[in-house]
C-alpha positions in Angstrom: 0.0 0.0 0.0 1.5 3.4 -1.0 1.6 6.4 1.2 -1.4 8.2 -0.3 -3.7 5.2 0.0 -2.4 4.4 3.5 -3.1 8.0 4.7 -6.6 7.8 3.1 -7.4 4.6 5.0 -6.3 6.1 8.2 -8.2 9.4 7.9 -11.1 8.5 10.2 -10.8 7.1 13.7 -14.1 5.5 14.7 -14.9 4.9 18.3 -17.7 2.8 19.7 -18.5 2.5 23.3 -20.9 0.5 25.6 -21.5 1.6 29.1 -24.0 0.6 31.8 -25.5 3.3 34.0 -27.7 2.8 37.0 -30.1 5.3 38.6 -28.7 8.5 37.0 -30.1 11.5 35.1 -27.2 13.0 33.1 -29.4 15.0 30.8 -33.1 16.1 30.8 -35.6 18.0 28.8 -37.3 21.3 29.5 -39.7 19.6 31.9 -36.9 17.9 33.9 -37.7 14.5 32.4 -35.2 12.1 30.8 -34.7 12.5 27.1 -35.7 9.6 24.8 -36.0 8.5 21.2 -37.9 5.8 19.4 -35.7 3.4 17.5 -36.6 -0.1 16.3 -40.2 0.4 17.3 -39.5 0.9 21.0 -38.6 3.9 23.2 -35.0 4.3 24.3 -33.3 6.5 26.8 -31.0 9.1 25.1 -28.0 11.1 26.2 -27.6 13.9 23.7 -24.3 14.4 21.8 -24.3 18.1 23.0 -24.1 17.0 26.6 -21.4 14.4 25.8 -19.3 16.8 23.7 -19.3 19.5 26.3 -18.3 17.0 29.0 -15.5 15.8 26.8 -14.3 19.3 25.9 -14.3 20.5 29.5 -12.6 17.3 30.7 -9.7 17.8 28.2 -9.5 21.5 28.8 -9.3 21.1 32.6 -6.6 18.5 32.2 -4.6 20.7 29.9 -4.9 23.7 32.3 -3.7 21.5 35.2 -0.7 20.4 33.2 -2.0 16.9 32.8 -2.4 14.7 29.7 -1.1 14.9 26.2 -2.3 18.5 25.8 -0.6 19.8 29.0 0.2 23.4 28.6 -1.6 23.7 25.2 -4.0 26.6 24.6 -7.7 26.0 24.9 -10.9 27.9 24.4 -13.8 29.2 26.5 -17.4 29.3 25.3 -19.4 32.1 27.0 -21.7 35.1 26.5 -19.7 37.1 29.0 -16.6 38.3 27.0 -17.6 42.0 27.7 -17.8 41.3 31.4 -14.6 39.3 31.5 -12.6 41.9 29.5 -14.1 44.7 31.7 -13.0 42.9 34.8 -9.5 42.6 33.4 -9.5 46.4 32.8 -10.6 47.0 36.3 -8.3 44.5 38.1 -5.1 44.8 35.9 -5.3 48.4 34.8 -7.4 50.2 37.5 -10.3 51.2 35.3 -13.7 52.1 36.8 -15.8 48.9 36.7 -18.8 50.4 35.0 -16.8 52.3 32.5 -14.7 49.2 31.6 -17.7 47.0 30.9 -19.6 49.8 29.0 -16.7 50.5 26.7 -15.9 46.8 26.1 -19.5 46.1 25.2 -19.6 49.1 22.8 -16.4 47.8 21.1 -17.7 44.2 20.7 -21.1 45.5 19.5 -19.4 47.7 16.9 -17.5 44.6 15.7 -20.8 42.8 15.1 -21.8 41.0 18.2 -25.4 41.6 19.5 -26.2 42.1 23.2 -29.3 41.8 25.3 -31.7 44.7 26.0 -29.9 47.6 27.8 -32.7 47.9 30.3 -32.4 44.3 31.5 -29.3 44.1 33.8 -29.2 40.3 33.6 -28.5 40.3 29.9 -27.4 43.8 29.0 -23.7 43.0 28.9 -24.0 39.5 27.7 -24.0 38.6 24.0 -27.1 36.9 22.5 -25.1 33.9 21.4 -22.3 31.9 23.0 -18.9 32.8 21.6 -16.3 30.1 21.6 -12.9 31.8 21.6 -9.4 31.5 22.8 -9.1 31.6 26.6 -7.0 34.7 26.6 -9.5 36.7 24.5 -10.5 38.9 27.4 -6.9 39.6 28.3 -6.0 40.7 24.7 -9.1 42.9 24.4 -8.4 44.6 27.7 -4.7 45.1 26.8 -5.7 46.9 23.5 -8.3 49.1 25.2 -5.7 50.1 27.8 -3.1 50.9 25.2 -5.5 53.1 23.3 -7.6 54.3 26.2 -7.7 58.0 25.4 -8.9 57.6 21.8 -11.3 54.7 22.6 -12.9 56.6 25.5 -13.6 59.5 23.1 -15.0 57.1 20.6 -17.1 55.4 23.2 -18.7 58.6 24.3 -19.6 59.5 20.7 -20.9 55.9 20.2 -23.1 56.2 23.3 -24.4 59.6 22.3 -25.3 58.3 18.9 -27.1 55.3 20.4 -29.0 57.5 22.8 -30.1 59.8 19.9 -31.2 56.9 17.8 -33.2 55.4 20.8 -34.8 58.8 21.4 -35.8 59.2 17.8 -37.2 55.7 17.7 -39.2 56.4 20.9 -40.8 59.4 19.3 -42.2 57.5 16.4 -45.6 55.8 16.5 -46.0 52.2 17.3 -46.5 51.3 13.7 -43.4 53.1 12.5 -41.4 51.5 15.4 -42.6 48.1 14.4 -41.6 48.7 10.8 -38.2 50.0 11.8 -37.7 46.9 14.0 -38.6 44.6 11.1 -36.3 46.6 8.9 -33.5 46.4 11.5 -33.7 42.6 11.4 -33.6 42.5 7.7 -30.8 45.1 7.2 -28.7 44.7 10.3 -29.6 47.9 12.2 -30.3 50.9 9.8 -29.0 53.3 12.4 -25.5 51.6 12.2 -24.5 54.1 9.5 -25.0 57.0 11.9 -22.8 55.4 14.6 -19.2 56.4 14.7 -17.0 53.7 13.0 -14.8 51.7 15.3 -11.1 52.5 14.6 -9.7 50.0 12.2 -6.8 49.1 14.5 -9.2 48.3 17.3 -11.5 46.3 15.0 -8.5 44.2 13.8 -7.3 43.7 17.4 -10.7 42.5 18.5 -11.0 40.2 15.5 -7.6 38.8 16.3 -8.5 38.2 19.9 -11.8 36.4 18.9 -10.0 34.2 16.4 -9.5 30.5 17.2 -5.7 30.8 17.0 -4.0 27.8 18.6 -6.9 26.7 20.8 -6.8 23.0 20.3 -10.3 22.2 21.5 -11.7 24.6 18.9 -9.8 22.7 16.2 -11.3 19.5 17.6 -14.9 20.5 18.2 -15.3 23.5 15.8 -17.3 26.7 16.3 -19.9 28.6 14.4 -20.1 32.4 14.8 -22.5 33.8 12.2 -22.7 37.4 13.7 -19.2 38.4 12.7 -18.5 37.5 9.0 -14.8 38.4 9.4 -14.3 36.0 12.3 -13.6 32.5 10.9 -15.9 29.6 11.6 -14.3 26.2 12.2 -15.6 22.9 10.9 -15.0 20.5 13.8 -12.9 17.4 13.4 -15.0 15.4 15.9 -18.4 13.9 15.0 -20.6 12.7 17.9 -23.8 10.7 17.9 -26.5 10.6 20.5 -26.1 7.8 23.0 -29.1 5.5 23.4 -30.0 2.3 25.3 -29.6 -0.9 23.5 -32.9 -2.1 25.0 -36.3 -0.6 25.7 -36.1 2.2 28.2 -37.2 1.8 31.8 -37.7 4.9 33.9 -37.8 5.1 37.7 -39.8 7.7 39.6 -37.8 8.1 42.8 -39.8 9.6 45.7 -37.6 11.5 48.1 -38.1 13.1 51.5 -35.7 15.8 52.7 -35.2 16.4 56.4 -35.4 19.9 58.0 -32.5 19.9 60.4 -33.9 22.7 62.6 -37.3 20.9 62.9 -35.6 17.6 63.9 -33.5 19.4 66.5 -36.7 20.9 68.1 -38.4 17.5 68.0 -35.4 15.9 69.6 -35.4 18.4 72.4 -39.2 18.6 72.9 -40.3 18.1 76.6 -43.7 16.7 75.7 -45.4 14.5 73.1 -47.6 17.4 71.9 -44.6 19.6 71.3 -42.8 16.9 69.3 -46.0 16.2 67.2 -46.0 19.8 66.0 -42.7 19.1 64.2 -43.6 15.8 62.6 -43.1 15.1 58.9 -40.4 15.8 56.4 -39.0 19.2 55.5 -40.0 18.7 51.8 -40.9 15.8 49.5 -40.9 15.3 45.8 -40.1 13.0 42.9 -37.1 12.7 40.5 -36.9 10.7 37.4 -33.9 8.3 37.1 -32.8 6.1 34.3 -30.8 2.9 34.1 -29.5 0.9 31.1 -26.7 -0.1 28.8 -26.0 2.7 26.3 -24.3 2.6 22.9 -22.5 5.8 21.8 -20.2 6.6 18.9 -17.8 9.3 17.8 -15.4 9.9 14.9 -12.2 11.9 14.6 -11.3 13.2 11.2 -7.5 13.4 11.3 -7.3 15.4 8.1 -9.7 18.0 9.2 -7.9 18.3 12.6 -4.6 19.1 10.9 -6.3 21.4 8.4 -7.8 23.3 11.4 -4.5 23.6 13.2 -2.8 24.9 10.0 -5.7 27.3 9.3 -5.4 28.7 12.8 -1.7 29.7 12.0 0.1 27.0 13.9 3.7 26.5 12.6 4.0 23.5 10.3 6.6 21.8 12.5 4.1 21.8 15.4 1.0 20.6 13.6 1.7 16.9 13.6 2.8 16.6 17.2 -0.2 18.7 18.4 -2.6 16.7 16.3 -1.3 13.4 17.8 -1.6 14.8 21.3 -5.1 16.1 20.5 -6.2 12.7 19.2 -5.0 10.9 22.4 -6.7 13.5 24.6 -9.9 13.2 22.6 -9.9 9.4 23.0 -9.2 9.8 26.7 -12.1 12.3 27.1 -14.4 10.1 25.1 -13.8 7.2 27.5 -13.6 9.1 30.8 -15.7 12.2 30.6 -19.4 12.2 31.6 -22.1 15.0 31.9 -22.1 16.2 35.5 -25.9 16.6 36.1 -26.8 15.1 39.5 -23.2 13.9 39.9 -23.3 14.3 43.7 -26.6 12.5 44.2 -26.0 9.7 41.7 -22.2 9.5 41.4 -22.7 9.0 37.7 -19.3 10.4 36.8 -17.6 7.5 38.4 -18.6 5.1 35.7 -16.2 3.4 33.3 -17.3 1.8 30.0 -17.8 -1.9 29.7 -16.2 -1.9 26.2 -14.5 0.5 23.8 -13.9 -0.5 20.1 -11.6 1.7 18.0 -10.6 1.3 14.4 -9.4 3.3 11.4 -11.1 3.6 8.0 -11.4 5.8 4.9 -14.9 6.9 6.0 -16.8 7.0 9.3 -18.8 4.0 10.5 -21.7 4.1 12.9 -22.8 0.7 14.3 -26.2 1.8 15.7 -27.8 -0.6 13.3 -26.5 -3.5 15.5 -29.1 -2.4 18.1 -32.1 -1.7 15.9 -33.7 -4.7 17.4 -33.8 -4.0 21.1 -32.1 -6.4 23.4 -34.6 -8.4 25.4 -33.5 -8.9 29.0 -36.7 -10.8 29.9 -37.1 -14.6 30.5 -36.2 -16.4 27.3 -34.6 -13.3 25.9 -31.0 -12.2 25.2 -29.9 -12.1 28.8 -28.3 -9.1 30.6 -27.9 -6.2 28.2 -24.2 -5.6 28.8 -22.8 -8.9 27.6 -25.5 -9.2 24.9 -24.6 -5.8 23.5 -20.9 -6.7 23.4 -21.6 -9.8 21.4 -23.7 -7.9 19.0 -21.2 -5.1 18.5 -18.3 -7.4 17.9 -20.3 -9.6 15.6 -21.5 -6.5 13.6 -17.9 -5.3 13.3 -16.6 -8.7 12.1 -19.4 -8.8 9.5 -18.6 -5.3 8.2 -14.9 -5.9 8.2 -15.2 -8.8 5.9 -16.8 -6.5 3.3 -14.7 -3.3 3.8 -11.0 -3.6 3.0 -10.2 -0.2 4.4 -11.1 -1.1 8.0 -7.9 -1.8 9.9 -6.1 -1.5 13.3 -9.2 -2.6 15.3 -8.6 -2.6 19.0 -10.8 -3.2 22.1 -10.5 -2.0 25.7 -12.6 -3.3 28.5 -13.0 -2.2 32.2 -15.2 -5.1 33.2 -13.7 -8.5 34.0 -16.8 -10.5 32.8 -16.8 -8.6 29.5 -13.1 -9.1 29.2 -13.6 -12.9 29.3 -16.4 -12.6 26.8 -14.2 -10.6 24.4 -11.4 -13.1 24.6 -13.7 -15.9 23.8 -15.2 -14.1 20.7 -13.6 -14.8 17.4 -13.0 -11.5 15.6 -10.2 -11.6 12.9 -7.6 -8.8 13.4 -8.9 -7.5 16.7 -6.2 -6.8 19.3 -6.5 -6.0 23.0 -5.7 -2.6 24.4 -4.9 -2.3 28.1 -4.6 1.5 28.3 -6.4 4.4 26.6 -3.3 5.4 24.6 -3.3 2.0 22.9 -6.8 2.7 21.5 -5.3 5.3 19.1 -4.4 2.8 16.4 -1.2 2.6 14.3 1.7 5.0 14.5 -0.4 7.9 15.7 -1.1 6.3 19.0 2.3 4.7 19.3 4.1 8.0 18.7 2.2 9.8 21.4 2.1 7.0 24.0 5.8 6.5 23.6 6.4 10.1 24.7 4.3 9.7 27.9 5.5 8.4 31.2 4.1 5.1 32.5 4.5 1.4 32.3 5.8 -0.2 29.2 3.3 -0.9 26.5 2.3 -4.7 26.6 2.8 -6.7 23.6 -0.3 -7.0 21.4 -2.0 -10.4 21.2 -5.0 -11.4 19.0 -8.3 -11.5 20.9 -9.6 -15.0 20.3 
């Protein structure tokens, strides 16, 4: 196989995972209920890809910021609506600006660049952008530094900008309701007709803010991408990671958990009461209620496009000699986050973040592969059925992979990692041609990519590979 065909076959790293969760609620809908989907004619519990992706991104970012993992010390991003508040706080703390003036000017500058903010008369949203902006973690620092360096000129511009806005608002208020409605509709269609009357932001400041908002070398933006439609001049990034919704491999079963919370003060009075009548006044729980919990074995899937990842890193301006090593490190950290990260909803009351997957299957190919079809027919755990969902799902997944592999020559470097001794025995007894065992997460990154990164990390020597029989 020549270099070009080999690189093509290695472009996509497909990850497939089975995990069993008990009495948790990692994601819920607007009514506080578990999310679900109908697949194969039955309802399944669902954990959305959005929840998983954020958990993975934050997991990798926190490790990098703590100096842990393959991305230790690498730059990462922050997704927030509060860049005006963050930059204003920088101006106040680092440069001694008045807090109100700092936030007001920062908001005006970001607004002039193209970001839209909440209504000025609503303090909770006035200084927050209408959309989340995923940008480099030092964006606030860079904006604050530029405003401080050009403080005199920008303060003058800010006053003129505020005066023009006030005049436009006064003029709008003087019009009749019909005219105001027409102007509001026109504003949505033409992007604020009063913008021409506002003083233009100095070019140097516009360029500095755009540079601050650019993805630059934030590795998680290169991995997961970003979409910022409000500023045409600020580049969007097509993510290198594709994630599916996780769903139960069997029909969903939901538990309505009744709880009673004690009132400590009431219990103390009851304990110290001198008569039965006094203690009777403090009978009962402090509060009661219900919470919905879910249990089950979930299948989830993700894909890493190695070509897109390197394209994103190069497009962000990373030096060519750093792209390959950074991409390898990003791949390893992505795999680690895919295996270890978990949404944190109800983490204290359910300890859901302590789970480890029963099985992870990883392999390369020239296109992505989703094995959800292996579970279109729901696993039946009832009498005479398939048995426990965990082992049954592992058998199905491996059988599905073996069947596909016979028909797709591009599939290669398949590896499997288990964290369950019973599943490990099952995997070893299942015949899958070309499947090898991984004992650590770095070994799940197939081929030279994983080997190059894992070789640079401290830890025990990598065990010799042996075919899983």
